[in-house]
N, C-alpha and C positions, 0 to 999 in steps of 0.2 A: 429890286433890289435892297438887302437889309442890312442895316448896319448896324455890326455886333463891334462890341469892345472886348478885347483880351483881357485876362487877369492883370496884365502889365500896364493896361491902359491904352495899347494900340487900339486905333479904329481900323474898320475893314468893311467894305462894303460888298457882300456876296449876293449873285445871284439866286434867288431863291430856289429857282429851279434844280441849281446845282448841288444841293443839300440832299445828302442821302441817309445819314442817321443822326439822331442827336440824341443822345443821353445826358443822365444828371451824373451827379457826383459818385463816387466810389464809396463803400460802405466805410471806410477808414475816412473818409472827407465828412464826416458827420456835421450837419450845420453848414456845411460849403454853399454859398449862393454861387454855383457857376455850373457849365454845362459845357458838352463836348460835340463838337460840330465835325462831322465827316463829310466828304463830299469831292466832287471831279474839281473844285475849286482851288485844291491844295494836295500834295501828297501825304500830308501829315494832318494830326487831328488840331483843330483850331479850338482853345479853350478860353471860354466865354464868361464874363463876369456877371451874368446873370442866370435865372433858374431856367433849366429846359423848357417847363410849361410855359414860361414867358415867351422865350425864344418863339416857340413853336406857336404862340397866338399870335404873333407877329407877323408870320409867314403868310404871304399871299400866292397859292398855289391853285392850279387849276383842279389837280388832285390832292388832297392832303394826305400829310404824312400819316400812316398807319400805326396805332398805339398798339405795344406789345409788352411783354411783363419779363425782365431779366429774371434770374433766379434768386435774387435779393429783395425781391415784389418791387421793385421801383422800374417804373416805365420806361422804355424805350420808343422812338419816333422813327419809324422806317419809310422810304421811298419804296413803294412796291416794285415799279418798274426797274429798281436797281437791284433787286435780289437776284443772284446767278444762282443759289442752291438753296433748297429747305432739305435738311436730312436730320436722322437719326443722330444724337449724341455718340462721339466713340467713347471707349472704356475710359480714356484719359480724360475725358470732358466731365465725367460723371461724378458727384460729391462721395465721399466717404461713407461707408454704410454707417447707419444711425444717424445721420445728418439730416437735419429738417429742409435741407436746400434740396429743390426739384428741378431737373433738367432734362425735357423731354423733347427737345428739338435744337436745334442750330441751324441758322441762317448764315450765308455769306455775301456779304455786300462790298464787291471791290475785294480788298484784301483783309478787310475786317470781319471776324467772326463772331458771332452774339449768340451765346446760349440763352434759351427760353424756358419759359414754364410751361408754355403751350406745347401741345403735341403737333407733329408734322401735321396732321390732317387740320387742325384748328388753325396752325398759322396758313395753311394754304389757302383756306376758306376765308381768312380774314383779310389776305392780301390780293384775293382774287380780282373782288370788284375795283380794286385801286389802281389796278394797272401791272399786275402780275404778269410775267412775260413765261407763260405754261411750258412753252416749247424750250425753254432753256432749262426746263427741270426734268424733261424725260431724259430715261436712263437712270443707270445705275452708278449713283453719286459716291458712295462710300462702301462697296462691296456688300451693300445691302440694298435689295430694291426699295425703292421710296415708292410707295404706292398710295393712292388716293381714291378710295372705297372700289 
């Protein structure tokens, strides 16, 4: 169990293994020392008053969360076995032409979609040794065949 404190000061004991995604603040929250925690412990996101790296460092997991990179160059930590899909981004998930933001893949964890800078193959390879359920990824997930070499 990990004790987390919400931004409103509410304490919660969360089973480490129930955490599936931890992200830091959004770009417009510059300087904010908070993290967003998602998992099977609640239907919504839990907003903590500590940084994502601090929280990740306090977890005791059999298989550590895998660090990936969001389009804004900030880290996202993901429980590999909770990823149900790795796919190419849809047209609506791509940045505007001329933008310096890069989106090469999207993962789905529960009902949460996370765009990533890494390619589909890179994400697959990073998650594979940490518990990714490859059987869930087989097939056509977005009207485009997801291929792994």
